[in-house]
N, C-alpha and C positions, 0 to 999 in steps of 0.2 A: 473295563477290564477287571476281573476278579483277582485280588491278590491273595495267594494262599497263606494260611497262618504260619508263623515261624515254627520250625521243628522243635520238639522238646529235647532237652538235654538228657541223653540216655542214662547218664550216671546218676543225676539227681532227680530226674523226672520233672524238673521245672523248666519254664520257658527261659531261653537265654536272655541275658540283660542287654538292653539296647545301648548302643554307644551314645555318649552325650552329643557328639558332633559327627554326623554321617554326611559327607559332602555329596551333593547332587551333581555338580559340574566336575568334569575331569580336571585334576590338578588342584582342586580346592582343598585347603587344609584349615584347621582352626587358626594357625598362625597367620595365614594369608587373610582370613576373614577379619581377624583382630586388627591387622594392618589396614584393611579396608575401612573398618569402623573408625580408626584414628584419623584416616585421611578424610572421611566424610565429615567428621566432627570439625576438623580444621577448615576444610573447604567451605562448608556451609556457613560457619561462624564468621570467617574472614570475609567471605563474599557479602554477607549482610552488613558487617562493620564498614567495609569499604564503600558500599552503596549508601549507607547511612551518612558517612562522612562527606561523600560527594554531593548527594542530593538533599541532605538535611532531613528533618523530621516532618516533611510535608505529608499530612494524612491523606491528601488527595493522590499521592503517588506511591504505589506499592514498591517497597525496597527490594523485595525478592519474591519471585513467583514460585508456586508450589511445584511445577514440573522440574525445577532445578534440583529438588530433593531426589527425584527419580534419576536425573542425570548423574547425580553424585553416586548413586548405587552402581551404575554401570561404570563410571569413571574409576572408582576406587576399588570395587569388588571384582570386576571382570575387565581390567584394562586392555586385555588382548582382543576383546570382541570388536568386530568391525563396526558394531553399533555404538561403541564407546570412544571412537577416535575423534580428534579435535574438530574436523569438519562436520562429522555427524552431529556432535553436540551443538556447535555454534550455528551451523547452517540449518540443521534439522529443527532446532527450537525457534530460530528467527523466522525461517521461511514458513513454518507451520503457524506461528502467531500472526504473520502477515496474511496468510490464507484465512485464518479465523476472523480477523478484523474486516477483511474484504467481504466475507460472507455476510457479516452482520449488516453491512451497508446495502447488500443486494437482496437478501432473503428476509422477509418480515416475520414469517412463522418460525418461532424459536426451535420447535421440535425438528423441523426440517433443517434449520440452520446448523444445529449441533451435529447432525449426521453428515451433512455436506462438508462441514468444516474439517471433521476428522478424515473423511474419505478423500477429500481433495488434498489434505495435508500428506496423507500416505502417498498419493500419486505424485505430488510435487517433490517430496523427499526422495522417492524412487528415481525420478527423472534427473534429479540433481546429485544423485549418489550420496545423499546425506541422511539415509534412513536412521531414525533415532526414536525409539518408543515414546519417550517423554514429549516428543514433538506433537503427538496426538493430544496429550494433555494441554500443551501450550495452545493448540488451536481451539480446544474446548474452553479453556480459560478465557480466551479472547471473546468468546460468544456469551458466556454466562458469568463473567468475572465481576459483574456489578458496576456500580456507578464510577468507581475509580478507574477501572479499565475503560469504560465507555468514554469518560472525559479525556483519557489519554489518546484515544483514536489511533491514528496510524503511527503515533510515537511509541505505542505500547510494544510492538515487536522489537524496537531498538532500545528503548528505555522503559522497563528494566530488562527485558528478556535477553537481548543480545549482550548487554553489559554484564548481566549475571553470568551468562554462558562463557564470555571471554575471561572473566575473572576466575571462574571455576576451573576452566581448562588450564589457565596459567598456573594456578595453584597446584593442579594435578600434575603438571609437568615437573614442577619443583619437588613436590612430595615424592613422586615415583623415583626421581633421580636420587634423592636422599635415602630412599628405602631400597635402592639398588634394583629397581624394577625397570623394565624397558617400556617407555611411553614417550611419544606415540609408538604403537606396536609396528614393528617392521616384519612383514610376512617373510616366510622362508624363501630363500633364493633357489630356483631350480638349477640343476647342473647345466653348464654351458660348454660348448666345444671351444677350447682355447687355441685351437690350431687353425681357425679360419677356413675350415673345409665344410663340405656339405654333410659329413657324417654326424650322427647324433653323438653326444658325449658318452664316454664309456659306461657311466652309471645308468644310462637310459637304453642301452642296447639289449640288456637282459632284464626280465622282470616286467613290472607294470610301467605304463607310460601315461602321458597326459590324457590320451583318448580313453584309457581304461578308467581314469578318475571321473571324466565327464560321463561315461556310460553308467558308472556306479551311482553317481549323484542323480542322474536322470531316472534310474530304476527305483531309487528311494522315493522319488516324487515328493520331496519335502524341501523346504528352504532351511539350510543349516546356518547356525550362528557361528560360522568359522569360514575364513577365506579359503579359496581353492588352493592357494599357494601353501597355506598352513597344513592343509590336508596332505598335500604332496610331501612336505617336509616331515610330517608326523609319520606317514607310512614308511618313508625311507629310514627314519630312526627306528621304527618298529622292526623293520628287516634287519638292521644292524644289531639291535639288542637281542633278537632271536638268534642271530649268528654267533654273537658273543656267548649266549647261554649254551649253545650247542658245541662251540669250539673255543670256549674262553679259557681253557685250562692252561694254554701257553701264554706267558707274559712277554713283554718286550725284552726283559732281561734274558729270557731263554734263547732268543733268536738274534739279538743285536750283535753287531761287530764291535768288539771292545778296543781293538787297536785302531783308534780313530786318527785319521790324518787331518790336522787342523792348521790354521795360519793365524798369526797375530793381525790385529787391525791395521797396522802400518805396513803390511807386506805389499809388494808391487804386483800389478796385474800379471806381469811376465812370470814372476815366481809362482803365483797361484795357478796360472795356466800350465806351467811346467809340472806342478804336482798333480793336477787333474789328469794330464796326459800320461805321466809316469805311472800312476797307480790305476789308470783306466777307471776313474770314478767321475760322477757327474756333480757332486756337491761337496764343498769344503766348509765346515763350520769355522767361523771367524771369532776369535777370542780377544777379550780386552786384557789390560795389564794384570788383572786379578784372576785370569783364567776363566772368566765368566763369558757366556755366549753373547755375542753381539748380533749375530745373524749368520747368513750363509752366502756363498758365492758359487756360481757355476759358469761353465764356458760361455753360455749365451749372454752373460752380463759383462764379460771381460773385453769390451770394445774400447774403453777409454783409458786415460792415463792414471786415473785414481781408482782404487779398489771399490767397486760398487757392492754394497752390502744389502742383501734383501732380508726381510723378516723371515725367521726360521720357523718351521713346523716342529713342535717339540712334544715330548711325552715323558712319562715317568717309567722307571724300570718295572714297577708292579702293574702297570696298565696292561689290559688284555691286548695281545699282539693283533688280534683280528680287528680290534677297534680302530686300527690305523688304515683300514681298507679304504674308507671314503677319501681320506687325504691323499693317499698314494695312487688313487685312480682319478684324481680331479683334472689330470692333464697338465698340471703345472708343478706339482710337488714330486720330486724324484727321491727324496729321502727325508726321514724324520729323525731329528737329533734327540737322544735320550739324556735327560738331565737328572742329577740326584737332587736331594732336598736343599742343597746349598747352591744350586744353579750351575754346578760344574758338569762338563760333558763327560759321560761315562760310556757312551756307545752311540751307534747310529744304525738305523734300519733303512735299507734301500728297497725299491720296488722288487728287485731280484730276491732279496732276503725273504720278503713276505710271500712272494710267488712260490719259492721253493718250499716254504713251510706249508702253504696251502696244498701244494701238490703232494707232499709227503703225507699230510693228514688225510687227504682224500684217498690216496692209495692204501693207507693202513685201514681205513674204514671199509674200503671195498674188499680187501683181503679178509677182514674180520667177518664180513657178511658171508663170504664164501665158506670160511671155516665153520661157521655156524649152520651151514646148510641152507642159507637164504638165497644163494645163487646156484648156478649150475656147478656141479662137482668138477674137481680138477681131473 
């Protein structure tokens, strides 16, 4: 593919300056890459130190294998990749090394052996759902690793490959937790029907569905380094962000109910039920002795003698009101409690509040189009 030259700056006539760091992967930033560098530094050094302490300085036994460096790149630089998950690293490296050692015992020709080792490693990793690119290097190392690897024989896939992989993954879990990153990566959860009926959940009744995603992936005819669940979650977030951009001028403060009916945490179920029925509402915020939100309670929870408090869906007054749409259409949340910076309840937005706002917004837009001559005249 021919890449066109960058356009000239019209004002100065010079080529624009290139950025020092231009991420290739979506979500990659200089900060994230620096965190990845620190993680790889710690991970590789500590893995080598631990293996050296356990196995000593035996020159006949490699303390750390080269493919672990490639594993560290995936683990610390792209921890959300399906190829960088714990089973992919541990299983992929170990299984591939085992394949490589087996091939050396069966195939005498080294040129054929190196090709078979990598090819069979890809097949084995695919069948065991542990595809990991450094696994190919682990299989190759088992064939051409030299005398030390040859003397290790079938111990090589376990010591040091499996041990290296286990230590690296353990360090990665601790490091990502300290860096406030999610690892192992949990794919996005698809919307579900919470009412135990055959209907699809509300979020799936309009717009794209799982079959559309499968068809799009099939048409691309490529293997993507992202899980299908993450694609689904990303597309739904794109839809929401586009909606916020188009209709995000209204904030939660604009549409929330400010005279909020609340109960203290020590109230009785009977009194809570009385308030719900009296005010014809479905959700009561429950406050502690400092007027801070403890959770919420609704009619469906009031079956016992003690007030059952559920976790509350919350938002800030300045948040875009349209951003509450996914939570208020999940089939379980009937209202979102609005909190100020001190955690005090300042309002509440119900499904009805948001629906009325959307209806008014749509009607205003339709009338605007008619007045501009975009529709049939009045």
